[in-house]
C-alpha positions as CSV (number, residue, x, y, z in Angstrom):
1,M,-0.8,-1.8,-12.8
2,L,-1.5,2.4,-12.9
3,L,-0.7,2.1,-16.5
4,G,-2.4,-0.8,-17.5
5,A,-5.8,0.7,-16.1
6,Q,-5.1,4.2,-17.9
7,L,-4.3,2.4,-21.2
8,R,-7.6,0.2,-20.4
9,R,-9.9,3.4,-19.9
10,L,-8.4,4.8,-23.1
11,R,-9.1,1.6,-25.4
12,E,-12.7,1.3,-24.1
13,G,-12.9,5.3,-24.5
14,A,-12.0,4.9,-28.2
15,G,-14.2,2.0,-28.7
16,V,-11.3,-0.5,-29.6
17,T,-11.4,-3.7,-28.9
18,R,-8.6,-5.8,-27.1
19,E,-8.1,-8.0,-30.0
20,G,-7.8,-4.9,-32.1
21,A,-5.3,-3.2,-30.1
22,G,-3.3,-6.5,-29.7
23,W,-3.5,-6.4,-33.6
24,E,-1.9,-2.7,-33.6
25,I,1.1,-3.8,-31.7
26,R,1.9,-7.4,-33.1
27,S,0.5,-9.4,-30.6
28,S,-2.6,-10.9,-29.3
29,E,-5.2,-9.8,-27.4
30,S,-4.1,-11.9,-24.2
31,K,-1.5,-9.6,-24.3
32,I,-3.6,-6.6,-24.0
33,S,-5.0,-8.3,-21.0
34,R,-2.1,-8.8,-19.4
35,M,-0.9,-5.3,-19.6
36,E,-3.4,-3.9,-18.5
37,L,-3.8,-5.7,-15.3
38,G,-0.3,-5.0,-15.6
39,R,1.2,-8.5,-15.3
40,V,3.7,-7.7,-17.9
41,G,6.2,-5.1,-18.4
42,F,5.9,-2.7,-21.3
43,K,7.6,-1.8,-24.7
44,E,7.8,2.1,-24.8
45,R,6.6,1.7,-28.7
46,D,4.1,-0.8,-28.1
47,V,2.4,1.9,-25.4
48,A,3.2,4.8,-27.9
49,D,1.3,2.8,-30.8
50,L,-1.7,1.9,-28.6
51,L,-2.0,5.9,-27.7
52,T,-1.9,6.8,-31.5
53,L,-4.3,4.0,-32.1
54,Y,-6.8,5.6,-29.2
55,G,-6.3,9.2,-29.9
56,V,-3.8,10.4,-27.6
57,T,-2.3,13.0,-29.8
58,A,-1.7,16.1,-26.9
59,T,2.3,16.4,-26.5
60,D,2.0,16.7,-22.5
61,E,-0.4,13.5,-22.0
62,R,1.3,11.4,-24.4
63,A,5.0,11.8,-22.6
64,A,3.6,11.5,-18.9
65,L,2.6,7.9,-20.3
66,L,5.4,7.2,-22.1
67,K,7.4,8.3,-18.7
68,L,5.0,6.0,-16.8
69,A,6.2,3.1,-19.1
70,R,10.0,3.9,-18.6
71,D,9.1,4.0,-14.8
72,G,7.0,1.0,-14.8
73,N,10.5,-1.1,-16.5
74,S,12.7,0.5,-14.0
75,P,13.9,-1.7,-11.0
76,G,12.5,-0.3,-7.9
77,W,14.9,0.0,-4.7
78,W,13.3,-3.1,-3.2
79,H,14.6,-4.9,-6.4
80,R,17.8,-5.0,-3.8
81,Y,15.7,-7.6,-1.7
82,G,14.7,-10.0,-4.0
83,D,16.1,-13.2,-2.2
84,V,13.2,-12.2,0.6
85,L,10.7,-10.6,-0.9
86,P,7.8,-12.8,-3.0
87,S,6.3,-10.8,-6.4
88,W,3.2,-10.1,-4.9
89,F,4.5,-7.6,-2.4
90,Q,7.1,-6.0,-4.7
91,S,3.5,-4.7,-6.7
92,Y,2.8,-3.4,-3.7
93,L,5.6,-1.4,-2.8
94,G,6.0,0.1,-6.5
95,L,2.1,1.4,-5.8
96,E,2.6,2.7,-2.2
97,A,5.7,4.5,-3.5
98,A,3.5,6.4,-6.0
99,A,0.8,6.9,-3.9
100,A,-0.1,10.3,-2.8
101,L,-2.6,9.1,-0.4
102,I,-2.3,5.3,1.7
103,R,-5.1,4.7,4.3
104,T,-4.8,1.4,6.0
105,Y,-6.9,-0.3,8.6
106,E,-4.6,-2.8,11.0
107,V,-6.1,-5.1,13.7
108,Q,-3.5,-6.9,14.4
109,F,0.2,-5.7,14.1
110,V,0.7,-1.6,14.3
111,P,1.2,-1.1,10.3
112,G,4.5,-1.6,9.0
113,L,5.2,2.1,7.7
114,L,5.0,2.6,11.3
115,Q,7.0,0.0,13.2
116,T,10.4,0.4,15.3
117,R,13.4,-1.9,14.5
118,G,12.6,-3.8,17.0
119,Y,8.9,-4.0,16.8
120,A,9.3,-5.1,13.0
121,R,12.0,-7.9,14.1
122,A,9.4,-9.6,16.5
123,V,6.8,-9.6,14.0
124,I,9.1,-10.9,11.7
125,L,10.4,-13.7,13.7
126,L,6.5,-14.9,13.9
127,G,6.7,-16.1,10.3
128,H,10.0,-16.7,10.2
129,R,11.1,-18.8,13.3
130,N,13.3,-20.9,11.3
131,A,14.9,-18.6,9.2
132,A,18.7,-17.7,9.7
133,A,19.9,-14.4,11.1
134,A,21.1,-12.7,8.3
135,E,17.6,-13.1,6.5
136,I,16.1,-11.4,9.1
137,D,17.9,-8.8,9.4
138,R,17.4,-8.0,5.7
139,R,14.1,-8.3,6.3
140,V,13.9,-5.7,9.2
141,D,15.6,-3.8,6.9
142,L,13.2,-4.0,3.8
143,R,10.7,-2.8,6.2
144,M,12.9,0.2,7.5
145,E,13.9,1.4,4.0
146,R,10.4,1.2,3.0
147,Q,9.8,3.9,5.3
148,E,12.0,6.2,4.0
149,L,9.0,7.2,1.5
150,L,7.5,9.0,5.0
151,R,10.7,11.3,5.0
152,R,10.8,12.5,1.5
153,S,10.5,16.4,0.7
154,E,6.6,15.8,-0.8
155,P,5.9,12.3,1.3
156,P,2.3,10.5,1.1
157,H,-0.1,11.0,3.8
158,L,-0.8,7.9,5.6
159,W,-4.0,8.2,7.6
160,V,-4.2,4.9,9.9
161,V,-6.8,3.3,11.9
162,V,-6.0,0.9,14.2
163,D,-7.6,-1.4,16.3
164,E,-6.9,-0.9,20.0
165,A,-6.1,-4.5,20.6
166,A,-2.9,-4.4,18.1
167,L,-1.4,-1.7,20.4
168,R,-2.2,-3.7,23.5
169,R,-0.7,-7.1,21.9
170,P,2.5,-7.8,23.6
171,I,4.7,-8.5,20.5
172,G,8.5,-8.2,21.5
173,G,7.6,-8.0,25.3
174,P,7.3,-4.8,26.9
175,E,10.1,-3.2,26.2
176,V,9.7,-3.7,22.2
177,M,6.1,-2.6,22.5
178,R,7.0,0.4,24.9
179,G,9.7,1.8,22.3
180,Q,6.8,1.1,19.7
181,L,4.2,2.9,21.4
182,T,6.5,5.7,21.7
183,A,7.4,6.2,18.3
184,L,3.8,6.2,17.8
185,I,3.0,9.2,19.7
186,E,6.1,11.0,17.8
187,A,4.2,10.1,14.5
188,T,0.9,11.5,15.3
189,K,2.8,15.0,15.6
190,S,3.7,14.7,12.0
191,P,1.5,16.9,9.5
192,H,1.7,14.0,7.1
193,V,0.3,11.2,9.7
194,R,-3.2,11.3,11.0
195,L,-3.6,7.6,13.4
196,Q,-7.3,6.8,15.2
197,V,-7.5,4.2,17.3
198,V,-10.9,1.7,17.6
199,P,-11.2,1.1,20.8
200,F,-12.6,-2.3,22.6
201,T,-15.8,-0.1,23.3
202,A,-16.7,0.1,19.6
203,G,-17.6,-3.8,19.9
204,G,-18.3,-5.0,16.4
205,H,-17.2,-2.8,13.0
206,A,-17.7,-2.4,9.6
207,A,-14.1,-3.8,8.8
208,A,-14.7,-7.2,11.1
209,G,-13.4,-8.9,7.6
210,G,-9.6,-8.3,8.4
211,A,-7.2,-5.4,7.7
212,F,-6.8,-3.8,4.8
213,S,-5.1,-0.4,2.9
214,I,-6.5,1.7,0.1
215,L,-4.1,3.7,-2.0
216,R,-5.0,6.9,-4.3
217,F,-3.1,8.5,-6.7
218,G,-2.0,12.2,-7.6
219,D,-3.7,11.8,-10.9
220,Q,-7.0,11.6,-10.4
221,D,-7.8,9.8,-13.5
222,L,-5.8,7.0,-12.0
223,P,-8.1,4.0,-9.7
224,D,-7.6,3.8,-6.5
225,I,-6.3,0.1,-5.2
226,V,-7.5,-1.8,-2.3
227,Y,-4.8,-4.0,-1.3
228,I,-5.5,-7.2,1.0
229,E,-2.8,-9.1,2.3
230,Q,-3.2,-13.1,2.8
231,L,-0.3,-15.1,4.2
232,T,1.1,-16.3,0.6
233,S,-0.7,-13.9,-1.6
234,A,-2.1,-10.7,-2.0
235,I,-5.3,-9.2,-3.6
236,Y,-5.6,-6.0,-5.5
237,L,-9.1,-4.6,-6.4
238,D,-9.8,-1.7,-8.8
239,K,-13.2,-2.7,-9.8
240,R,-15.9,0.7,-8.7
241,E,-18.1,-1.6,-6.7
242,D,-15.2,-2.9,-4.5
243,L,-13.5,0.3,-4.2
244,D,-17.1,2.0,-3.2
245,H,-17.7,-0.9,-0.6
246,Y,-13.8,-0.4,1.2
247,A,-14.1,3.1,0.8
248,L,-17.2,2.9,2.7
249,A,-16.3,0.4,5.2
250,M,-13.4,3.0,5.8
251,E,-15.1,6.2,6.4
252,Q,-17.4,3.9,9.2
253,L,-14.2,3.4,10.8
254,C,-13.1,6.6,10.8
255,V,-16.3,7.5,12.5
256,E,-16.2,4.5,14.9
257,A,-12.4,5.3,16.6
258,E,-11.6,7.8,18.3
259,P,-10.9,11.5,17.0
260,P,-7.1,11.9,15.7
261,E,-6.8,14.2,18.7
262,R,-7.1,11.7,21.4
263,T,-4.7,9.5,19.8
264,P,-1.4,10.6,22.1
265,E,-3.9,10.2,25.2
266,I,-4.9,6.7,24.6
267,L,-1.3,5.4,23.6
268,G,-0.1,7.5,26.6
269,R,-2.6,5.7,28.9
270,I,-1.7,2.3,27.2
271,L,2.0,2.7,27.6
272,D,1.7,3.8,31.1
273,E,-0.3,0.6,31.8
274,L,2.6,-1.6,30.5
275,P,4.7,-3.5,33.4
276,R,7.9,-2.5,34.2
277,R,10.8,-4.5,34.5
């Protein structure tokens, strides 16, 4: 998706039609469209030919884009979980792994990147009640391995805004929630994690439509991506008007939410209110 967006901008900047680009690589207009949407793999030779057609001659720029083509065709760690991982979510994991900044709003659950193993298991069981124990274990392992990106030497910045309802919903029971809230308090100590809570007292707010994430990448030429997950699919948005709408909603959420420095206090209060055994 990232390489496709780059190629589309280069093609449009060079004034080349999709039909002309398709002719250059001995293919069709529809193939160029699928490439630019990130829906097909890339042959390195095709990318090199397109870069020449678009007038990209700088060695460094060509090398970076060709590397992106090679990386895009290389299976990520998550391919080991192909038996429990839908294709539409594989795309997200690739984008998440490449992001420099991940901003996410959650209204029902703690975001996956910050879930404990016990909490993750309880959430997964909600949607897979009839699954075998081995399948549940693999789904939990997948979510835990996904969190490794936060432990990289140069992790992405994670900025989470979570509705108070998600923190009070007793997923897995009091003990699971106790562990989850304690883990969130610990996460706020990381310089790469910012966590804000939208309190009940905020009333209605800009993101009443539901959860979403915005991913930003290190290369300023790459567009942000808005990700909206549904029950059996996901929506990926990169058009300017969509990005602006969601970016504004996220900014308003950050204003309406309690400031990050108050988050440990809020989490601690919710933790203290949990019933004791």
